[in-house]
C-alpha positions as CSV (number, residue, x, y, z in Angstrom):
1,X,-18.3,151.8,77.3
2,X,-16.0,152.0,80.0
3,X,-13.7,154.8,81.2
4,X,-10.0,154.4,81.2
5,X,-6.7,156.2,81.7
6,X,-3.8,155.5,79.7
7,X,-0.2,157.3,81.0
8,X,3.0,156.8,79.2
9,X,6.2,157.6,79.2
10,X,8.0,159.2,76.1
11,X,12.0,159.6,75.6
12,X,13.2,162.9,76.7
13,X,15.4,163.1,73.7
14,X,12.4,163.9,71.2
15,X,12.1,167.2,69.9
16,X,8.9,169.2,70.4
17,X,7.5,168.2,66.6
18,X,8.1,164.7,67.5
19,X,6.4,164.6,70.8
20,X,3.4,166.2,69.7
21,X,2.9,163.5,66.7
22,X,3.4,160.7,69.3
23,X,1.0,162.3,71.1
24,X,-1.3,162.7,68.2
25,X,-0.8,159.1,67.2
26,X,-2.1,157.9,70.6
27,X,-5.0,160.1,70.5
28,X,-5.8,158.7,66.8
29,X,-5.5,155.3,67.7
30,X,-8.0,156.2,70.4
31,X,-10.2,158.0,68.1
32,X,-10.1,155.1,65.3
33,X,-10.8,152.0,67.7
34,X,-14.7,153.8,68.5
35,X,-13.0,155.7,71.7
36,X,-13.6,159.3,72.8
37,X,-11.0,161.0,74.6
38,X,-12.1,162.8,77.4
39,X,-8.6,165.0,78.3
40,X,-5.2,164.8,77.7
41,X,-2.7,166.2,80.8
42,X,1.0,166.7,79.4
43,X,2.9,166.8,82.6
44,X,6.2,166.8,81.0
45,X,9.5,166.1,81.7
46,X,10.3,164.3,85.0
47,X,12.8,162.3,86.6
48,X,12.5,159.0,86.5
49,X,12.9,156.9,90.0
50,X,15.3,154.8,88.1
51,X,17.0,154.5,84.9
52,X,14.6,153.1,82.0
53,X,16.4,152.4,78.9
54,X,19.6,154.3,80.2
55,X,17.7,157.3,80.4
56,X,17.3,159.2,83.4
57,X,14.2,161.4,82.5
58,X,10.9,160.8,80.6
59,X,8.2,163.0,79.3
60,X,4.8,162.2,80.9
61,X,1.4,161.9,79.3
62,X,-1.8,160.7,81.1
63,X,-5.0,160.3,78.8
64,X,-8.4,159.9,80.2
65,X,-11.0,158.2,77.6
66,X,-13.9,156.0,77.0
67,X,-13.7,153.0,74.9
68,X,-14.4,149.3,74.2
69,X,-12.3,146.6,75.8
70,X,-10.5,145.7,72.4
71,X,-9.1,149.3,72.5
72,X,-6.8,148.5,75.5
73,X,-5.4,145.4,73.5
74,X,-4.9,148.2,70.6
75,X,-2.9,150.3,72.6
76,X,-0.9,147.6,74.6
77,X,0.4,146.6,71.1
78,X,1.4,150.0,69.9
79,X,3.4,150.8,72.9
80,X,5.4,147.5,72.8
81,X,5.8,148.3,69.1
82,X,6.7,152.0,69.6
83,X,10.7,152.6,70.7
84,X,9.9,156.3,71.7
85,X,7.7,154.9,74.6
86,X,9.7,154.0,77.3
87,X,7.2,152.7,79.8
88,X,3.1,152.5,79.7
89,X,0.1,151.8,82.2
90,X,-3.7,151.2,81.2
91,X,-5.8,151.7,84.2
92,X,-9.8,151.1,84.4
93,X,-11.5,153.6,86.3
94,X,-13.8,152.6,88.7
95,X,-16.6,154.4,89.6
96,X,-16.6,155.6,93.6
97,X,-19.6,153.8,95.3
98,X,-20.3,155.8,98.5
99,X,-19.8,153.8,101.8
100,X,-21.8,153.4,104.7
101,X,-19.4,155.8,106.5
102,X,-19.9,158.4,103.6
103,X,-23.6,158.0,103.7
104,X,-23.8,158.6,107.5
105,X,-21.5,161.6,107.2
106,X,-23.6,163.2,104.5
107,X,-27.2,162.3,106.3
108,X,-25.3,163.6,109.6
109,X,-24.6,167.3,107.6
110,X,-27.7,167.7,106.0
111,X,-29.8,167.2,109.6
112,X,-27.3,170.0,110.6
113,X,-28.4,172.2,107.6
114,X,-32.1,171.7,108.4
115,X,-31.2,172.7,112.2
116,X,-29.9,175.8,111.1
117,X,-32.8,177.5,109.6
């Protein structure tokens, strides 16, 4: 399974109970489609760079998870149908492979440690 990150902005006019319900819906959707939630970050109410649906603010939520590729299509479909979601973004998390420069730096640091003994 691949690792993903989904970020969505909820309507700032929602009360606390409705916000929790919306976040739980997304988490349940992930788990019901053979996904595994790694972490959910609630950034809270933030000012938007520009108005979205005439709203100057939005409630930001970011969820890190693992799942099959079909899950992303389900998330997209859910976000588009839910009126409380102002914007969303799904991203594949790529593992960073060390570059040649990183390898050289780690090798140089390792040789410095050995000379100190």
